[in-house]
C-alpha positions as CSV (number, residue, x, y, z in Angstrom):
1,M,-26.7,-23.5,7.6
2,W,-24.6,-20.6,6.3
3,R,-21.4,-19.9,8.3
4,R,-19.3,-16.8,8.1
5,K,-15.8,-17.5,6.6
6,R,-12.9,-16.6,8.8
7,G,-9.1,-17.3,8.8
8,R,-7.5,-19.2,6.0
9,T,-10.8,-19.9,4.2
10,V,-11.1,-16.2,3.1
11,F,-7.8,-16.3,1.1
12,R,-7.1,-17.4,-2.4
13,S,-4.5,-20.1,-3.1
14,Y,-1.8,-17.6,-4.2
15,E,-2.4,-15.4,-1.1
16,L,-2.0,-18.5,1.0
17,Q,1.3,-19.3,-0.8
18,V,2.6,-15.9,0.2
19,L,1.4,-16.2,3.8
20,D,2.8,-19.7,4.3
21,S,6.2,-18.8,2.8
22,V,6.6,-15.7,5.0
23,R,5.5,-17.8,8.0
24,S,8.2,-20.4,7.3
25,A,10.9,-17.6,7.2
26,L,9.8,-16.1,10.6
27,S,10.9,-17.2,14.0
28,P,8.6,-19.6,15.9
29,A,7.2,-16.9,18.1
30,A,6.5,-14.5,15.1
31,A,5.0,-17.4,13.1
32,E,2.6,-18.2,15.9
33,M,1.6,-14.5,16.1
34,L,1.1,-14.5,12.4
35,D,-1.2,-17.6,12.6
36,R,-3.2,-15.9,15.3
37,Q,-3.6,-12.8,13.3
38,I,-4.7,-14.7,10.2
39,A,-7.2,-16.6,12.2
40,T,-9.0,-13.3,13.0
41,I,-9.3,-12.2,9.4
42,E,-12.9,-12.1,8.2
43,S,-12.7,-10.0,5.1
44,V,-10.2,-9.5,2.2
45,S,-10.7,-6.6,-0.1
46,R,-9.0,-7.1,-3.4
47,L,-8.3,-4.0,-5.5
48,Y,-6.7,-3.0,-8.8
49,E,-7.3,-6.4,-10.6
50,D,-6.2,-8.3,-7.5
51,R,-2.8,-6.4,-7.3
52,E,-3.6,-5.4,-3.7
53,S,-5.3,-7.5,-1.0
54,D,-6.3,-5.6,2.2
55,L,-7.0,-7.8,5.3
56,Y,-9.7,-6.8,7.8
57,P,-10.8,-8.4,11.1
58,S,-14.5,-7.8,10.4
59,R,-16.9,-7.4,7.5
60,K,-18.8,-4.4,8.8
61,G,-18.5,-1.7,11.4
62,P,-15.3,-0.5,13.1
63,Q,-12.1,-2.4,12.4
64,V,-10.9,-3.3,15.8
65,R,-7.7,-5.4,16.0
66,D,-6.7,-7.3,19.1
67,P,-3.6,-5.7,20.6
68,A,-2.7,-8.9,22.3
69,I,-1.8,-10.5,19.0
70,A,0.2,-7.6,17.5
71,F,3.8,-7.9,16.6
72,A,6.3,-6.1,18.9
73,N,7.3,-3.8,15.9
74,K,4.3,-1.5,15.8
75,A,5.5,0.9,13.1
76,E,2.7,2.8,11.3
77,D,3.5,1.2,7.9
78,L,6.1,-1.6,7.8
79,R,7.3,-3.6,4.8
80,L,7.7,-7.0,6.4
81,A,8.7,-9.3,3.5
82,T,9.0,-9.7,-0.2
83,V,8.1,-13.0,-1.8
84,T,9.2,-14.0,-5.4
85,L,6.3,-15.8,-7.2
86,R,6.3,-18.0,-10.3
87,G,3.4,-19.1,-12.4
88,P,3.0,-20.8,-15.8
89,H,3.0,-17.4,-17.7
90,G,5.8,-15.6,-15.8
91,S,7.1,-14.4,-12.5
92,G,6.4,-11.6,-10.1
93,K,6.6,-10.6,-6.5
94,A,4.4,-10.0,-3.5
95,I,5.0,-7.6,-0.7
96,M,3.6,-8.2,2.8
97,S,3.0,-5.1,4.9
98,T,2.0,-4.5,8.5
99,V,0.2,-1.6,10.1
100,F,0.7,-1.0,13.8
101,G,1.9,-4.6,14.3
102,H,-0.9,-6.3,12.3
103,V,-0.7,-7.9,8.9
104,F,-2.7,-5.6,6.6
105,Q,-1.7,-5.8,3.0
106,L,-0.4,-8.1,0.3
107,S,0.7,-6.2,-2.8
108,F,1.3,-8.2,-6.0
109,K,3.4,-7.0,-9.0
110,P,2.2,-7.8,-11.6
111,S,-1.3,-8.9,-11.0
112,P,-1.6,-12.6,-10.2
113,K,-4.0,-12.9,-13.2
114,T,-1.0,-12.3,-15.6
115,L,1.0,-15.1,-14.0
116,G,-1.5,-17.8,-15.0
117,D,-3.8,-20.1,-13.2
118,R,-4.2,-19.1,-9.5
119,R,-3.7,-22.7,-8.3
120,S,-0.4,-23.1,-10.1
121,I,1.3,-20.0,-8.7
122,V,4.1,-20.9,-6.3
123,A,6.4,-19.0,-3.9
124,E,10.1,-19.4,-4.8
125,R,12.0,-17.1,-2.4
126,V,11.3,-15.0,0.7
127,T,13.2,-11.9,1.8
128,L,12.4,-10.7,5.4
129,H,13.1,-7.0,5.7
130,V,12.7,-6.7,9.5
131,D,12.1,-8.9,12.5
132,P,8.5,-8.2,13.5
133,M,9.3,-9.3,17.1
134,S,11.8,-6.5,17.7
135,P,10.3,-3.2,18.8
136,D,10.4,-0.3,16.4
137,D,13.5,1.8,16.9
138,G,13.4,4.9,14.8
139,A,10.3,5.2,12.7
140,S,8.6,7.7,15.0
141,V,8.3,11.4,14.1
142,L,10.1,12.5,17.3
143,N,13.2,10.5,16.4
144,F,13.1,12.0,12.9
145,L,12.9,15.5,14.3
146,K,15.8,14.9,16.6
147,Q,17.9,13.6,13.7
148,L,16.9,16.7,11.7
149,R,17.9,19.0,14.6
150,L,21.3,17.3,14.8
151,H,21.8,17.8,11.1
152,V,21.0,21.5,11.3
153,C,23.3,21.9,14.3
154,R,26.2,20.3,12.4
155,R,25.7,22.7,9.6
156,R,26.9,25.5,11.9
157,R,23.5,26.9,12.5
158,R,23.0,27.5,8.8
159,S,19.9,26.4,6.9
160,I,19.9,24.3,3.8
161,S,20.1,27.4,1.6
162,G,23.3,28.6,3.3
163,H,21.8,31.5,5.2
164,K,22.0,31.8,8.9
165,T,19.3,30.0,10.9
166,P,16.2,32.2,11.3
167,V,15.5,33.7,14.7
168,R,12.3,31.8,15.0
169,L,14.0,28.4,14.6
170,R,16.6,29.3,17.2
171,R,13.9,30.2,19.7
172,L,12.2,26.8,19.0
173,R,15.5,25.1,19.7
174,R,16.0,26.8,23.0
175,A,12.4,25.9,24.0
176,A,12.7,22.3,22.9
177,P,13.8,19.8,25.6
178,A,17.2,18.2,24.9
């Protein structure tokens, strides 16, 4: 009987190398969350000569991800880790990204095909860029606008071009909550 693939069985060996190496660098709680997310993956879309692998929880229909297994850092697009890879014909890197707290993309530079046989590609080094279990603290649009507002105020109410701040912008500042 035919069974639908799910979890680790949908990945290629070099993709599993990246996932396992990142998992080993994470805290135990984050590693368990990553395992639960990987277990829900049913489809991997490989694009651009396998340079990009997009991970989906279902093959067809709406892509609904379980919020109970999301990382605490729910940034819209987050570079989680970079993994250095080595194969028989050279070396490269892979970047793991998350979207709204779920692992979504593995990007390879160069294509894994140029590194040699898939089964002989190994992960050498992992660099974690953020802790996925700490909540997002500044990637929101509102925080960016507040920082921009502070920058404009520090410039003595002058715009970037050196002219006085337009009247419309001053009205917006007065109307905006502090």
